[in-house]
C-alpha positions as CSV (number, residue, x, y, z in Angstrom):
1,M,25.1,-26.9,91.9
2,E,24.5,-23.1,91.9
3,R,27.8,-21.3,92.9
4,R,30.2,-23.0,89.9
5,P,29.6,-20.0,88.2
6,L,30.4,-18.2,90.2
7,R,33.6,-19.8,91.3
8,V,34.9,-20.3,88.0
9,T,34.3,-17.0,87.2
10,A,36.8,-15.8,90.1
11,I,39.1,-18.1,89.5
12,S,38.8,-16.4,86.0
13,I,39.0,-13.5,87.1
14,V,42.1,-14.2,90.1
15,L,44.3,-15.5,87.1
16,V,43.0,-12.2,85.2
17,V,44.9,-9.8,87.8
18,I,47.7,-12.2,88.4
19,A,49.0,-12.5,84.7
20,V,48.4,-8.3,84.2
21,L,50.1,-7.3,87.4
22,S,53.2,-9.6,86.3
23,L,53.0,-8.2,82.9
24,S,53.8,-4.9,84.2
25,L,57.7,-6.4,85.9
26,S,58.7,-6.5,81.7
27,A,57.0,-3.5,80.8
28,G,58.2,-1.2,83.4
29,G,62.0,-2.3,81.5
30,D,62.7,1.0,81.2
31,A,61.1,2.8,84.1
32,P,64.1,3.9,87.1
33,T,64.1,0.0,89.1
34,P,63.8,0.6,92.7
35,S,66.8,0.0,94.8
36,Y,67.0,-3.6,95.7
37,H,68.9,-6.1,97.6
38,Y,68.6,-9.7,95.8
39,L,67.4,-10.1,92.1
40,V,65.7,-13.4,91.6
41,V,65.1,-15.2,88.8
42,I,61.5,-17.3,88.7
43,D,61.0,-19.8,85.9
44,P,57.5,-21.3,85.4
45,G,59.3,-24.8,83.8
46,H,57.7,-25.3,79.7
47,G,55.2,-22.7,78.0
48,G,54.2,-22.6,74.5
49,K,54.4,-25.3,72.0
50,D,56.5,-27.4,75.0
51,P,53.2,-28.6,76.8
52,G,55.6,-30.1,79.9
53,A,54.3,-32.7,81.5
54,I,50.6,-34.6,80.6
55,G,48.5,-35.7,83.8
56,I,45.0,-36.1,84.5
57,G,42.5,-35.5,82.4
58,G,45.3,-33.9,79.6
59,L,46.5,-31.5,82.8
60,K,49.2,-29.5,80.6
61,E,51.8,-29.0,83.6
62,K,53.1,-26.2,82.2
63,N,49.2,-24.5,83.2
64,I,51.0,-25.4,86.5
65,T,54.0,-23.9,87.0
66,L,52.9,-20.2,85.3
67,P,50.4,-19.5,88.1
68,I,52.3,-20.2,91.0
69,A,55.5,-18.3,89.4
70,Q,53.5,-15.2,89.2
71,M,51.9,-15.9,92.2
72,V,55.7,-15.9,93.7
73,Y,55.8,-12.4,92.0
74,I,53.3,-11.3,92.6
75,K,53.6,-11.8,96.3
76,S,57.2,-10.4,96.7
77,L,55.6,-7.2,95.8
78,N,55.4,-5.7,100.0
79,D,59.2,-6.7,100.0
80,P,61.8,-3.3,99.0
81,Q,64.7,-5.5,99.1
82,L,63.9,-8.3,96.1
83,R,63.3,-7.8,93.2
84,V,62.0,-11.1,91.6
85,V,61.6,-11.8,87.8
86,L,59.6,-14.3,85.5
87,T,61.9,-16.3,83.0
88,R,58.2,-16.3,81.1
89,R,55.1,-14.1,81.7
90,D,52.1,-15.8,79.5
91,D,52.5,-19.3,77.0
92,E,55.2,-18.5,75.5
93,Y,57.9,-20.8,74.5
94,S,62.0,-20.5,74.9
95,Y,64.8,-23.3,74.9
96,P,65.6,-23.6,79.2
97,T,68.9,-23.0,78.3
98,D,68.1,-18.8,77.0
99,R,66.4,-19.1,80.1
100,I,69.6,-19.6,82.2
101,L,71.7,-17.7,80.0
102,A,69.1,-14.2,80.7
103,A,69.5,-15.6,84.6
104,N,73.4,-14.9,84.1
105,K,73.3,-11.5,81.8
106,L,70.3,-9.1,84.3
107,G,73.3,-11.0,86.9
108,A,70.6,-12.7,89.1
109,D,71.5,-14.1,93.0
110,L,68.7,-17.1,92.2
111,Y,67.4,-19.5,90.2
112,V,64.2,-21.2,90.8
113,S,62.8,-23.7,88.6
114,I,58.6,-24.5,89.2
115,H,57.6,-27.6,87.4
116,A,55.4,-30.6,88.2
117,N,56.6,-33.9,87.6
118,A,54.6,-38.1,86.5
119,F,55.6,-41.2,86.6
120,S,53.5,-44.5,84.3
121,S,51.8,-45.0,88.1
122,A,49.1,-42.9,89.1
123,S,50.1,-43.9,92.6
124,V,52.8,-41.8,93.1
125,S,53.0,-39.0,94.6
126,G,55.1,-35.8,96.2
127,V,57.6,-32.9,95.9
128,E,60.8,-33.0,95.8
129,T,63.0,-31.0,94.6
130,L,67.0,-30.9,92.0
131,V,70.0,-29.7,91.5
132,N,71.9,-30.4,88.4
133,E,74.6,-33.2,89.2
134,T,77.4,-31.3,89.6
135,Q,76.5,-29.6,93.1
136,S,77.7,-31.2,95.9
137,E,75.7,-31.4,99.8
138,S,77.7,-28.5,100.6
139,S,76.9,-26.1,97.6
140,A,74.8,-23.3,98.1
141,S,72.4,-24.8,95.2
142,Y,71.9,-27.7,96.9
143,H,71.3,-26.1,99.9
144,L,68.9,-23.7,98.3
145,A,67.3,-26.7,97.5
146,E,67.3,-28.3,100.7
147,M,65.0,-24.9,101.6
148,L,62.8,-25.2,99.1
149,Q,62.2,-29.2,99.5
150,Q,61.9,-28.2,103.4
151,H,59.2,-25.2,103.0
152,V,57.1,-27.0,100.3
153,V,56.4,-30.2,101.3
154,S,56.5,-28.7,105.2
155,A,53.5,-25.6,103.4
156,T,51.1,-29.0,101.7
157,G,52.1,-32.3,103.6
158,A,52.9,-34.1,100.5
159,V,54.9,-37.1,100.8
160,D,58.6,-35.5,100.6
161,R,60.8,-36.8,97.6
162,G,63.5,-35.2,98.7
163,V,67.1,-33.9,97.3
164,K,68.0,-34.8,93.7
165,W,70.8,-34.8,91.2
166,A,70.3,-35.3,88.4
167,P,71.8,-33.7,84.4
168,L,69.8,-30.2,84.6
169,F,69.7,-26.9,82.9
170,I,70.4,-25.1,85.5
171,G,73.7,-26.9,85.7
172,R,74.3,-23.6,84.0
173,A,74.0,-21.8,86.0
174,K,76.0,-18.7,87.6
175,M,74.6,-18.1,90.6
176,P,72.0,-21.2,92.6
177,A,70.0,-22.8,91.5
178,A,66.8,-25.3,91.8
179,L,64.0,-26.9,90.7
180,V,61.3,-27.8,92.8
181,E,59.0,-30.3,91.4
182,T,55.7,-29.6,92.5
183,G,53.1,-32.4,92.5
184,F,52.0,-35.1,90.1
185,V,50.1,-34.6,86.8
186,T,50.0,-38.3,86.8
187,N,48.2,-38.8,90.5
188,P,45.3,-37.8,90.9
189,Y,44.5,-36.5,93.8
190,E,47.6,-34.1,93.4
191,A,46.3,-33.5,89.9
192,R,43.3,-31.9,91.7
193,L,45.2,-30.3,94.1
194,L,47.5,-28.2,91.6
195,Q,44.6,-27.2,89.7
196,S,43.8,-24.9,93.0
197,I,44.5,-21.5,93.3
198,S,44.9,-22.5,96.9
199,Y,47.4,-25.0,96.6
200,Q,48.9,-23.3,94.6
201,S,48.9,-20.5,96.9
202,K,50.4,-22.5,99.7
203,I,53.4,-23.8,97.2
204,A,54.2,-20.0,96.2
205,D,53.9,-18.7,100.1
206,A,56.5,-21.4,100.4
207,I,59.5,-21.0,97.9
208,L,59.1,-17.4,98.8
209,A,60.0,-18.3,102.2
210,A,62.4,-20.2,101.6
211,I,63.6,-17.6,99.4
212,R,64.0,-15.1,101.8
213,K,65.0,-17.8,104.3
214,F,68.2,-18.9,102.2
215,L,69.1,-15.4,101.2
216,K,68.9,-13.9,104.7
217,E,71.6,-17.4,105.9
218,R,73.7,-16.4,102.7
């Protein structure tokens, strides 16, 4: 029991470091940009006035998606061929379509939106990845979704709910785009996992690995 305060403090420090480092991305916007081959936009779903899904104990989806996205950014820094841009760096809100339009303007090579799921039954769990309903199974977006799904399921051992179609804001993307649902905040077991830094790190590693594989095979 004596270790619990230390663990909370350590987690807080890690989150602060991640936040500061991710903030440096936009702060250096006017500085010379190192050469890179691929520009990837990572979208931490929701934020600000939009909490997203509400789960066990009031867990907010927006508080799951941001640290995962920040970890993807941090883990990408050792890859000179890859530049990752976050659509939000803290608890702020912008319209989903505005995020896509900004990615289009940047000329991004791909777009990955990170979310967490919810359902009326607490027994439902697992990972699924979505593409816009207009995408065929032969499309680049569907291929990206398949890679994200395979990597995240393999890394976490979560139930594989597959790749699905839905009418999504990412339909306006001019680049391959997919939305990964990392787990259910309404499932007691996954809600606990999704708040764990180690589990978030596994998901971030998997997302980044899927992105690298997708870009390598293009």
